[in-house]
MMTF fields as JSON, N, C-alpha, C and O atoms, coordinates in Angstrom:
{
  "mmtfVersion": "1.0.0",
  "mmtfProducer": "UNKNOWN",
  "numBonds": 351,
  "numAtoms": 352,
  "numGroups": 88,
  "numChains": 1,
  "numModels": 1,
  "chainsPerModel": [1],
  "groupsPerChain": [88],
  "chainIdList": ["A"],
  "bondAtomList": [4, 2, 8, 6, 12, 10, 16, 14, 20, 18, 24, 22, 28, 26, 32, 30, 36, 34, 40, 38, 44, 42, 48, 46, 52, 50, 56, 54, 60, 58, 64, 62, 68, 66, 72, 70, 76, 74, 80, 78, 84, 82, 88, 86, 92, 90, 96, 94, 100, 98, 104, 102, 108, 106, 112, 110, 116, 114, 120, 118, 124, 122, 128, 126, 132, 130, 136, 134, 140, 138, 144, 142, 148, 146, 152, 150, 156, 154, 160, 158, 164, 162, 168, 166, 172, 170, 176, 174, 180, 178, 184, 182, 188, 186, 192, 190, 196, 194, 200, 198, 204, 202, 208, 206, 212, 210, 216, 214, 220, 218, 224, 222, 228, 226, 232, 230, 236, 234, 240, 238, 244, 242, 248, 246, 252, 250, 256, 254, 260, 258, 264, 262, 268, 266, 272, 270, 276, 274, 280, 278, 284, 282, 288, 286, 292, 290, 296, 294, 300, 298, 304, 302, 308, 306, 312, 310, 316, 314, 320, 318, 324, 322, 328, 326, 332, 330, 336, 334, 340, 338, 344, 342, 348, 346],
  "bondOrderList": [1, 1, 1, 1, 1, 1, 1, 1, 1, 1, 1, 1, 1, 1, 1, 1, 1, 1, 1, 1, 1, 1, 1, 1, 1, 1, 1, 1, 1, 1, 1, 1, 1, 1, 1, 1, 1, 1, 1, 1, 1, 1, 1, 1, 1, 1, 1, 1, 1, 1, 1, 1, 1, 1, 1, 1, 1, 1, 1, 1, 1, 1, 1, 1, 1, 1, 1, 1, 1, 1, 1, 1, 1, 1, 1, 1, 1, 1, 1, 1, 1, 1, 1, 1, 1, 1, 1],
  "groupList": [{"groupName": "UNK", "atomNameList": ["N", "CA", "C", "O"], "elementList": ["N", "C", "C", "O"], "formalChargeList": [0, 0, 0, 0], "bondAtomList": [1, 0, 2, 1, 3, 2], "bondOrderList": [1, 1, 2], "singleLetterCode": "X", "chemCompType": "L-PEPTIDE LINKING"}],
  "groupTypeList": [0, 0, 0, 0, 0, 0, 0, 0, 0, 0, 0, 0, 0, 0, 0, 0, 0, 0, 0, 0, 0, 0, 0, 0, 0, 0, 0, 0, 0, 0, 0, 0, 0, 0, 0, 0, 0, 0, 0, 0, 0, 0, 0, 0, 0, 0, 0, 0, 0, 0, 0, 0, 0, 0, 0, 0, 0, 0, 0, 0, 0, 0, 0, 0, 0, 0, 0, 0, 0, 0, 0, 0, 0, 0, 0, 0, 0, 0, 0, 0, 0, 0, 0, 0, 0, 0, 0, 0],
  "groupIdList": [1, 2, 3, 4, 5, 6, 7, 8, 9, 10, 11, 12, 13, 14, 15, 16, 17, 18, 19, 20, 21, 22, 23, 24, 25, 26, 27, 28, 29, 30, 31, 32, 33, 34, 35, 36, 37, 38, 39, 40, 41, 42, 43, 44, 45, 46, 47, 48, 49, 50, 51, 52, 53, 54, 55, 56, 57, 58, 59, 60, 61, 62, 63, 64, 65, 66, 67, 68, 69, 70, 71, 72, 73, 74, 75, 76, 77, 78, 79, 80, 81, 82, 83, 84, 85, 86, 87, 88],
  "secStructList": [7, 3, 3, 3, 3, 3, 7, 1, 1, 2, 2, 2, 2, 2, 2, 2, 2, 2, 2, 2, 2, 2, 6, 6, 7, 7, 3, 3, 3, 3, 1, 4, 4, 4, 4, 4, 4, 4, 6, 6, 1, 7, 7, 7, 1, 7, 7, 3, 3, 3, 3, 7, 4, 4, 4, 2, 2, 2, 2, 2, 2, 2, 2, 2, 2, 2, 6, 1, 1, 1, 7, 7, 7, 7, 1, 1, 7, 6, 6, 1, 7, 7, 7, 7, 1, 7, 7, 7],
  "xCoordList": [0.789, 0.024, 0.944, 2.034, 0.372, 1.295, 0.226, -0.969, 0.869, -0.037, -0.255, 0.686, -1.578, -1.907, -2.531, -2.74, -2.818, -3.302, -2.963, -2.935, -2.739, -2.638, -3.587, -3.259, -4.667, -5.783, -5.479, -4.864, -5.949, -6.107, -7.211, -7.136, -8.325, -9.33, -10.12, -9.692, -11.085, -11.643, -12.53, -12.471, -13.319, -13.906, -13.084, -13.421, -11.906, -11.062, -10.704, -10.729, -10.308, -9.855, -11.034, -10.774, -12.245, -13.283, -13.8, -14.419, -13.47, -13.663, -12.589, -12.773, -11.472, -10.399, -10.75, -10.823, -10.935, -11.441, -12.651, -12.571, -13.764, -14.843, -14.248, -14.665, -13.489, -13.017, -12.377, -12.665, -11.446, -10.539, -11.524, -11.314, -12.466, -13.406, -14.252, -14.543, -14.608, -15.446, -14.789, -15.363, -13.123, -12.373, -11.979, -11.067, -12.661, -12.294, -11.025, -10.443, -10.596, -9.31, -9.738, -10.374, -9.354, -9.536, -8.877, -7.674, -9.435, -8.794, -9.09, -10.151, -8.262, -8.453, -7.976, -6.907, -8.671, -8.329, -7.711, -8.302, -6.45, -5.764, -5.607, -5.386, -5.784, -5.725, -6.978, -6.985, -8.083, -9.397, -9.702, -10.376, -9.179, -9.753, -8.572, -8.667, -7.651, -6.767, -7.202, -6.731, -8.109, -8.54, -9.261, -9.142, -9.908, -10.511, -9.45, -9.621, -8.454, -7.433, -6.787, -6.323, -6.87, -6.219, -6.839, -6.213, -8.166, -8.749, -9.095, -9.746, -8.653, -8.89, -7.652, -7.712, -6.637, -5.456, -5.612, -6.104, -5.331, -5.363, -4.222, -3.083, -4.704, -3.435, -3.317, -4.314, -2.005, -1.93, -1.055, -0.206, -1.411, -0.598, -0.958, -0.123, -2.116, -2.603, -3.468, -3.27, -4.218, -5.031, -4.313, -3.652, -4.402, -3.596, -4.591, -5.199, -4.695, -5.523, -4.519, -3.868, -4.512, -3.781, -4.329, -5.556, -3.521, -3.897, -2.869, -1.726, -3.326, -2.328, -1.146, -1.272, 0.109, 1.342, 0.989, 1.138, 0.509, 0.29, -0.638, -0.62, -1.648, -2.686, -2.195, -2.86, -0.84, -0.579, -0.587, -1.11, -0.013, -0.224, -1.465, -1.709, -2.43, -3.924, -4.688, -5.512, -4.14, -4.697, -4.453, -5.337, -3.146, -2.664, -3.505, -3.883, -3.758, -4.569, -6.07, -6.671, -6.621, -8.072, -8.175, -9.076, -7.13, -7.163, -6.895, -7.44, -6.052, -5.897, -7.08, -7.392, -7.831, -9.023, -10.257, -11.214, -10.068, -11.165, -10.882, -11.768, -9.801, -9.42, -8.941, -8.859, -8.599, -8.108, -6.708, -6.236, -5.813, -4.491, -4.213, -3.079, -5.152, -4.988, -4.464, -4.783, -3.687, -3.364, -4.646, -5.376, -4.878, -6.043, -5.513, -4.315, -6.575, -6.349, -5.971, -6.389, -5.158, -4.681, -5.732, -6.732, -5.69, -6.844, -6.84, -7.896, -5.789, -5.853, -5.403, -4.421, -6.362, -5.739, -5.574, -6.465, -4.258, -3.803, -4.528, -4.256, -5.397, -6.102, -7.266, -7.719, -7.688, -8.784, -8.455, -7.3, -9.235, -8.874, -9.124, -9.888, -8.254, -8.385, -9.83, -10.154, -10.611, -11.781, -11.749, -12.837, -10.807, -10.57, -11.101, -11.103, -11.524, -12.103, -13.437, -14.213, -13.71, -14.981, -15.721, -15.049, -17.08, -17.704, -17.506, -17.391, -17.46, -17.288, -18.439, -18.23],
  "yCoordList": [-1.113, 0.03, 1.269, 1.311, 2.319, 3.612, 4.754, 4.804, 5.513, 6.697, 7.641, 8.184, 7.853, 8.697, 10.018, 10.966, 10.07, 11.335, 11.513, 10.563, 12.779, 12.795, 14.109, 15.266, 13.799, 14.549, 15.316, 14.846, 16.581, 17.309, 16.973, 17.212, 16.4, 16.264, 15.029, 14.512, 14.434, 13.288, 13.52, 12.674, 14.512, 14.927, 14.737, 14.006, 15.409, 15.257, 13.974, 13.652, 13.104, 11.785, 11.038, 10.392, 11.206, 10.325, 10.774, 10.032, 12.136, 12.675, 12.191, 11.978, 12.045, 11.386, 9.957, 9.479, 9.331, 7.791, 7.674, 6.813, 8.481, 8.273, 8.751, 8.128, 9.603, 10.052, 8.86, 8.425, 8.342, 7.116, 5.893, 5.202, 5.647, 4.553, 4.813, 3.836, 5.993, 6.208, 6.04, 5.78, 6.229, 6.085, 4.571, 4.204, 3.711, 2.231, 1.772, 0.731, 2.667, 2.313, 2.081, 2.903, 0.951, 0.582, 1.391, 1.583, 1.915, 2.914, 2.606, 2.038, 2.927, 2.641, 3.881, 4.449, 4.2, 5.483, 4.759, 4.03, 5.097, 4.726, 5.98, 7.113, 5.545, 6.516, 7.057, 7.928, 6.609, 7.233, 6.775, 7.475, 5.694, 5.143, 5.871, 5.709, 6.549, 7.295, 8.584, 9.199, 9.044, 10.608, 10.741, 11.792, 9.755, 9.687, 9.712, 10.216, 9.267, 9.185, 10.523, 10.693, 11.388, 12.556, 13.534, 14.527, 13.289, 14.162, 15.517, 15.735, 16.466, 17.829, 18.317, 19.307, 17.511, 17.914, 17.68, 16.581, 18.417, 18.278, 17.177, 17.183, 16.285, 15.37, 15.684, 15.782, 15.858, 16.032, 14.986, 14.399, 14.8, 13.816, 12.514, 11.643, 12.159, 10.898, 10.314, 9.127, 10.874, 10.524, 10.226, 11.108, 9.042, 8.86, 7.997, 7.037, 8.373, 7.538, 6.774, 7.375, 5.517, 4.488, 3.856, 3.773, 3.284, 2.691, 1.648, 1.745, 0.484, -0.511, 0.247, 1.347, -0.543, 0.172, 0.4, 1.542, -0.579, -0.384, 0.531, 0.904, 0.999, 2.204, 3.454, 4.466, 3.504, 5.049, 6.079, 7.14, 5.937, 6.883, 7.209, 8.378, 6.234, 6.468, 7.387, 8.28, 6.875, 7.611, 9.196, 10.053, 9.389, 10.724, 11.656, 12.79, 10.887, 11.518, 11.666, 12.709, 10.765, 10.884, 11.998, 12.837, 11.951, 13.217, 14.669, 15.72, 14.535, 15.88, 16.297, 17.483, 15.206, 15.61, 16.044, 16.705, 15.571, 15.947, 17.215, 17.613, 17.772, 19.001, 19.009, 20.066, 17.745, 17.685, 17.931, 18.212, 17.886, 18.212, 19.71, 20.162, 20.415, 21.781, 22.525, 22.093, 23.604, 24.359, 25.229, 25.775, 25.33, 26.271, 27.668, 27.947, 28.565, 29.857, 30.717, 30.437, 31.807, 32.456, 33.032, 33.43, 33.165, 33.62, 35.207, 35.818, 35.827, 37.355, 37.548, 37.042, 38.389, 38.561, 40.121, 40.903, 40.529, 41.767, 42.502, 43.687, 41.893, 42.557, 43.514, 44.389, 43.29, 44.136, 45.511, 45.775, 46.529, 47.995, 48.273, 47.673, 49.378, 49.848, 50.727, 51.603, 50.323, 50.833, 52.282, 52.857, 52.865, 53.962, 54.103, 53.111, 55.225, 55.447, 54.829, 55.018, 54.166, 53.242, 54.064, 54.566, 54.098, 54.603, 53.555, 52.365, 54.01, 53.087, 52.368, 51.524],
  "zCoordList": [0.019, 0.026, 0.005, 0.575, -0.741, -0.878, -0.446, -0.74, 0.21, 0.376, -0.734, -1.313, -1.052, -2.214, -1.651, -2.407, -0.358, -0.085, 1.578, 2.36, 1.907, 3.407, 3.888, 3.623, 4.545, 5.037, 6.231, 7.188, 6.155, 7.459, 8.273, 9.478, 7.748, 8.48, 8.128, 7.096, 8.64, 8.329, 7.136, 6.244, 6.996, 5.648, 4.551, 3.619, 4.589, 3.416, 2.949, 1.761, 4.061, 3.997, 3.102, 2.087, 3.583, 2.969, 1.591, 0.828, 1.329, -0.044, -1.003, -2.202, -0.356, -1.396, -1.448, -2.581, -0.645, -0.668, -1.677, -2.553, -1.612, -2.467, -3.924, -4.9, -4.098, -5.441, -6.06, -7.175, -5.218, -5.764, -6.058, -7.055, -5.308, -5.309, -6.687, -7.376, -7.048, -8.234, -9.408, -10.466, -9.229, -10.365, -10.422, -11.163, -9.648, -9.795, -9.085, -9.39, -8.049, -7.469, -6.023, -5.364, -5.61, -4.201, -3.179, -3.356, -2.123, -1.24, 0.24, 0.501, 1.199, 2.476, 3.493, 3.271, 4.417, 5.245, 6.471, 7.267, 6.46, 7.842, 8.712, 8.284, 10.249, 11.21, 11.653, 12.523, 11.119, 11.25, 12.909, 13.664, 13.237, 14.767, 15.856, 17.072, 15.33, 16.302, 16.635, 17.591, 15.872, 15.976, 17.515, 18.145, 17.983, 19.434, 20.346, 21.456, 20.04, 21.091, 21.669, 22.796, 20.661, 21.041, 21.9, 22.272, 22.274, 23.151, 22.741, 21.72, 23.551, 23.114, 22.116, 21.386, 22.223, 21.328, 20.043, 19.79, 19.068, 17.664, 17.279, 17.746, 16.396, 15.795, 14.356, 13.64, 13.887, 12.334, 11.909, 12.581, 10.533, 9.961, 10.291, 10.049, 10.835, 11.371, 10.136, 9.88, 9.499, 8.287, 7.03, 6.483, 6.544, 5.228, 4.358, 4.831, 3.183, 2.332, 1.261, 0.407, 1.435, 0.798, -0.229, -0.274, -1.255, -2.376, -2.672, -2.226, -3.543, -3.942, -4.661, -5.2, -4.594, -5.176, -6.56, -6.994, -7.381, -8.803, -9.317, -10.49, -8.276, -8.649, -8.287, -8.509, -7.623, -7.368, -8.268, -7.929, -9.551, -10.669, -11.074, -11.37, -11.149, -11.461, -10.329, -10.531, -9.007, -7.705, -7.954, -7.968, -8.138, -8.334, -9.229, -8.937, -10.52, -11.61, -11.08, -11.334, -10.432, -10.094, -8.994, -9.013, -7.967, -6.889, -7.645, -7.31, -8.609, -9.334, -10.122, -10.224, -10.755, -11.253, -10.396, -10.801, -9.19, -8.476, -7.56, -6.804, -7.618, -7.23, -5.799, -5.173, -5.235, -3.76, -3.751, -2.65, -4.872, -4.734, -5.032, -4.877, -5.42, -5.74, -4.425, -3.318, -4.565, -3.476, -2.963, -3.79, -1.612, -1.141, -1.464, -1.511, -1.695, -1.995, -0.825, 0.299, -1.056, 0.054, 0.892, 0.295, 2.319, 3.17, 2.905, 3.071, 2.534, 2.512, 0.924, 0.38, 0.358, -1.02, -1.129, -0.796, -1.662, -1.821, -2.968, -3.163, -3.705, -4.844, -4.381, -5.119, -3.169, -2.506, -2.571, -2.235, -2.947, -2.872, -1.352, -0.596, -1.075, 0.279, 0.413, -0.388, 1.563, 1.682, 2.193, 2.223, 2.544, 3.068, 4.516, 5.244, 4.933, 6.376, 6.379, 5.443, 7.299, 7.509, 8.844, 9.746, 8.801, 9.99, 11.126, 10.832, 12.515, 13.463, 14.108, 14.979]
}
């Protein structure tokens, strides 16, 4: 098994798994059962979506086509004009 996608949260992990399964690629989410062990602490890097070794190139193509491998947009855009003075 090879890691095709590292998810930040459970929703993204299952979105990736479903995108892969829709493309005919068997996928498994590892680390899902570890999320409850963290309690109040956030756990990062635990969720991995894995595919068989031979399916890794097709998995990357399927994830790219679904938009899951795209970079997230910047939270602050410098293209916005300055609003000037605003009432309090």
